[in-house]
Structures are given as structure tokens and as C-alpha cells.
N, C-alpha and C positions, 0 to 999 in steps of 0.2 A: 252725662251725654243722653240723648234722646235717640231711642230706637224707632225707626219709621219703617213701615211694611206696606208696599203698594202691591196688591195681589191682582194680576191681570189674568185674561183668559189662558194664556200660553206660558207667561213667565211672571214670577213674583221677584220684585227688587227689594232688597233689605238694605237699609242704610244707617249710619250711625252720624248724628249731627252734633255740632256744637254751636256756640254763638257766632261763628265765622262760616258756617255752612257743613258741606258734607266732608266728613272724617274718613269714612270707609264704606264701601257699599259692594253688595254681592248680588248676583242674579241666578235664581235657582228656578227649576220647573214648578210650576202650579200643579200640585197633586193633592189628593185626599189624604193627608197624613193624620196619624192619631196625635193626641195631645202630647204625649212623651216623645214621638217622633220629631215633632216640630219644636218642642222644647229643648231637646238634647242638640238638635240641629243648630238652634240659635247658640247654644253654649259652645258648640265647636267652631261655629264661625267666629264668635268673639274672642275664644281661646287663641285661634289662629293668628289674631292680631294683638295678642297679649292684653286684651280687655277682659276685665272680669265683670261678673254679674252686678256687683256693688257699684260700677263705674256708671251703670245705666239708671237713670233717675225717672225716666218716663218712656211711653211708648204710644205711638199713634198708627192707626191702621186705615187704610183705603182698600175695599175689596168689592170687586164686581163678580166674584164666585161664591155666592152665599153658603154652599156647603162646605166650604173650606174655613169659614170665619170661626166657627165655634171651637175648633182645635187650636187655631192660631191664638185666639183671645185666652183660652185656657192654658196654654202652654206657656205663654208670656206670664200668666199669673202664677203658675206652679213653678216655673224654674227661674224666673227673674223677680218674682214677688213684687209685681207691678200690675196695677189695674189699667188696661190699655184704654186709650181713646179712640173711639170708632167714628169716622166720619159717616154721618147719616142724618135723617130727620131729627130738627129740633136743636141743631148745633148752631153756634154762633160763627158764622162765616164772615159777616161783614159785607155780603154781597147778596142782593136781592135776584131771585131766579124769576125772570118774567116770561115763563113759557106756558103753554096750555095746561100742562100737567107737571109741575115741578118736581113731584115724586119719581117720575121717569127718568129724570136725568142722572146718568151714573156718577157715583162718589168721585171717581178719578177725574171727570170732566170738571167738576166744581173745584177740586184741589188746583188742578192745572190753571183754571181761570183765575182763582184768587191768587196764586203766585205770579201769574202774568201781568195781572193788574198792578199788584204791589210792585213788580220790578219796572215795568215799561209804562204804566198809567194806561188810560184808554182814549180812544178806541183801540182794542187790541184783539187779534185773531190768534188762536193757538191750534197747531196741527200736531197731533199725537199719532205717532207711527206705532200702532200695535198690532193685535190680531185683525182688528178693524182700525181703520184710519179715520179720527174724528177731527172735525173742525168746530172750534167753540169761539163764540163771539160775545164779546163784552163792549158795551158801549162806552160812550165817554164819561158817563155817570159812574161806571163801575157796576152796571147791571148785567147780569147773564141773559141774554136774550134769545138763545138757540144756537142751532149749529146744524153740521151735517155729517152723516156716517156713511162711510164707503167700505167696500170689501178691502181688506189689508193686503199688502204687496204679497205676502206669501201665500194667502188664500188665492189671489189671482193666478200665482204660478203653479200652484198644486191643481187647481181646476183645469188649467190648460193642459197640464200632464195626464189627469185622471180622465178627462173627456175626449181625448184623441188618442188613436190607436197607434201612432208611429212616432210621436213627438216624445223624447226624452225629458226626464226631471233634470233642470238646470240650476246652477247656483245663483244667488243674487249677486249681480255685478254690474258695473258701468262698462259697457264697450266702448271701444275707442271711436268707432264709427257707427253712424245710425243704420247704414246700408249693410248688413250681414252678409257674408260670402259663404256661410255653412250654415246648418241648421240651429246648432247651439247659439251661433253668434245673432242669427236672426231672432231667436226666441229671446235671449237676453235683450236684445235692442228694443223689442216690441214690448217687454214687460218694463225695462227701466224708462226708457223715453215716454211710452205711453202713459206710466204712472207719474212722470214729472208734468206730463201734459195735463193729467187729470188734476193734480195738485195745484197746478198754476191756474187752471181754469175755474175751479171751485173757489181757490183763494182770491182770486181777481173779483169775482162776482161777490163775495162775501164782503170785501174791503169796499165796493161800491155801495152796497146797501148800509154798511155801518157808517160810512161818510167820514169826513175828516181825514187827517192823516193817520190811517191805520197801520199799526205795527203788526207784523205776521211773525210769529216765534214758533220754531218746531221743536218738538222734543220725541223721546222714544227711540226704538232701536235703529231705525233706518233714517233718522233726521239728518245726520251728517251726510249720509251718502245722497239722498234726495235733495238735501239743502244746497250742496255744492253746484247743483245744475238749475235749481229752480230759479225763476226771476221773481218770484213773488216772497219767497221766505227771506226775511230780514234779518233773523238771527236763530241760532240753535242753543237751546239750553238742555244740556244732557240730564240734569237733575231738578228740573222744573216740578215734577210731582213730588219729589222728596222735599223740596223746599216749601212747597204749598202745604204738605202735612205738618212741617214744623211750625208755620204760620197758624195754621187752624188749632194746633194743640196749645200754641201760646194764647190764642184768643178764647180757649174754653177752659183755662185753668181755674 
């Protein structure tokens, strides 16, 4: 099996892959762990699913938090006896990056784009709901041409709470009605439907610029919640990043 690790700003998703896709997955907090802490955590997660270290034959990492990468790489090397493949410059992705400065594009965005083009063809638009919400655009030739970065849903919710004197912190939820009859319901409505409007507005414009019949696929923590209301999201792929890591690992063996 292949161990895949997607390190985001808030959460890290760890998965086990085989030829048919995701076998197991876990979501942990992104923290600055030591090599031993991360290595032992991996062994605990694997052991919890009755998987031994010897069952894992490879590892692939996508990381947007550089100060965590060293301990993750070394932890995998020390405890699983595997040299991990890290998504970065110089890899064979099979996708040309047609931006002003390709080095600026986050590893996770390339991983998602590769997976989306492999699954849906092009043109394709990927919306990833993470700490930030990103829109990544791949044209019909399979070239990554750029995208959009927006504040994430939770960032918006926290900003509303922190920058107002009397508004409470509210949980992420889809209210039954747009018109709220109390403060919490009004805030939830503004956050949820306001964010759906943001997603649909940006996605619609991206589709126009991409041209053709552009497929919009959502992934990330809130993809299903927002996707059920969005008019522009055509599909939800919970494990798109993990699938992309597997593809890139295979292309760079």
C-alpha cells in the first residue's frame, strides 16, 4: 500500500492507497511535531487498522507548511523505512504550469489539478475548501493556467466574531431559511449563503474564461456542505488530493 500525506495549514490528511483507491484515511491537526512523534503517530494509525509497517511500500507527501516537512519525511524514513516522494519543483507531473511564476503555485493545487484532469478531462475547475478556498483552472489541453485564492469559510466566520463586539461565535451549518429570525440564524445564513454566492460567482466567471464545457469539482472539508447548495459545482470528490498524490508518485517512480 501507498502512504499519502497531505499537509494543509490547519489539518493534515493521511491516507492509505491501493490500486483501487483509498483504503483508509485520517485527519489530524497540522502541528510542528518531532520526527519521533510523527513516526510513532503513523505506526499508531496503521496499527489501529491492523496494518503493519511492512505493508507500506511507498509514501508521497504534499506540504504547504514548510516547517513541518522535515520531521514528516524523517519520521517516515525512520519508522517505515521508506524514502518519501515530496511534491515540488522538478517532478514529473504531466501538467504544464502556465502561470507568471510556476514556483509560487502551491503543491496541493498542482496535486488537485492533476487528479481532476485525470478523472474528468479538461477544461476542469477545482474548488478546494481548506483554510483558504482555492479555485484552480486547467484548460482543455491539460495545462494549469492559474486560479483564485479566497479567505476560507472558517476564516470568514472567525473574522466576523473577532471584529464585532456583540456577535457570538457560531458553528458552520446550513440554515433552513435565508431570512434569520435571531442573531445566530442570521449569522449562519450570511456565512453559508454568502459563501455559496462567492463560490458560484467565482466559479461561473472561471468557467467562462476556460471556455468549452467546463466541469467544476469540489474537494476539501466543506465541499459536500457547500456543494449541495451550489449551482456551479458539478461533482464532489472527497479524496481528490490523495488520488493526485498517488498519481504523481506513480509518474515519478
